[in-house]
Phi, psi and omega in degrees: 000130178288150180236130180286129177267318181208153181209131178222115179233061180271147185303324185256013180235155176295143177292142190211124179222133178234133176238143171250159182060032177279145180272160175297325180296321177295317178304310182292327176296317178297319178300318180292316185284327180287324176059235183267011178296149184283067178235149177247127180245129178238135181227128179218097174052052176096345177264120187237133181231133176238127180225145169259129184290144178277169177300315180299318179300312185293321180291321181293311181292333178293320181288326176295318178300317180294323178295319177297316179298318180289326175299315178296319180295311184291332181260006180056041182263119175303135183215143172236119179260128178248012173054233182257030177307129179293129168238133188208154176221116181293327184295336176248005175058047181218144177195153177200163172252103181294158174293317173208151174211154190215152169242142178234288179301321182264017183303312183297323179294324185268349189304319184269003182287139173257339177221146180266127178231105186286355171280342180244323188261151174289156176289161174303147181277339179216133176236137173258129181232108179256117183236088183270317185268350179092121179257152177273332180253109179300138183263338181299317178298329179289313177301320180295317181295326180281339175099024178290120187285337184215136176232131168260114186244132175241122182264016183101340179235305187247135175267122183244147173253117184245130176250142178280116181229115179054042174085000179226157180270135177238139180286136178227157180284316188257150179284151172282317184281334174235081190299340179281348191263123166269120190297336179302334179294338180276344187303317185295332179286323175295321182293343182275358187301328182277349183249337188227160176279162184300318182298316179297319180297315182291324176299317178295320180297314180296320177299321178295316179299315181291324180296324180278001173077025181271348182293134179291143181276000000 
């Protein structure tokens, strides 16, 4: 029998439920029943967390997603975005719904897929993880176990670039998928969210990318 560890259903906070000793069958049942509802489910060896994203979370991960899309566009880089597609592996008892995930090198291989199967398909090459309110189940060990080579993580304050090295994530200055990019340069655009609209931020971001000469000729 699963046991609830914490529960928060406050009007101004994201809904949050954590269970311990949850079975894989319960995890998959929740995935089927939740469907397209805006909930994030994380599972790590019996520890299961369900969260509904907050407005701040969605706006923040949205602006990061747009910056990644514009970087790919301006540099003529083929990209496949799979959003919050669930990736999971029963054999290692781990699964999660990323905030955003992308393929670059393997874009052509994944383009025609209708379902993700990590026993056959490579993991996403880049995952965005925005953790503003604090999660009880860490997501980095799950991404590492699945083999995601790069994570862009925002803890509500600092945007970090994490590379998978010997099974663990290490902070690095430059991105793997965009080797010219020092991730610290994106911080100021995220920090503008409370003062400016999304369109203005992205216009400034694209101008910055072009000024630094990263646009493909």
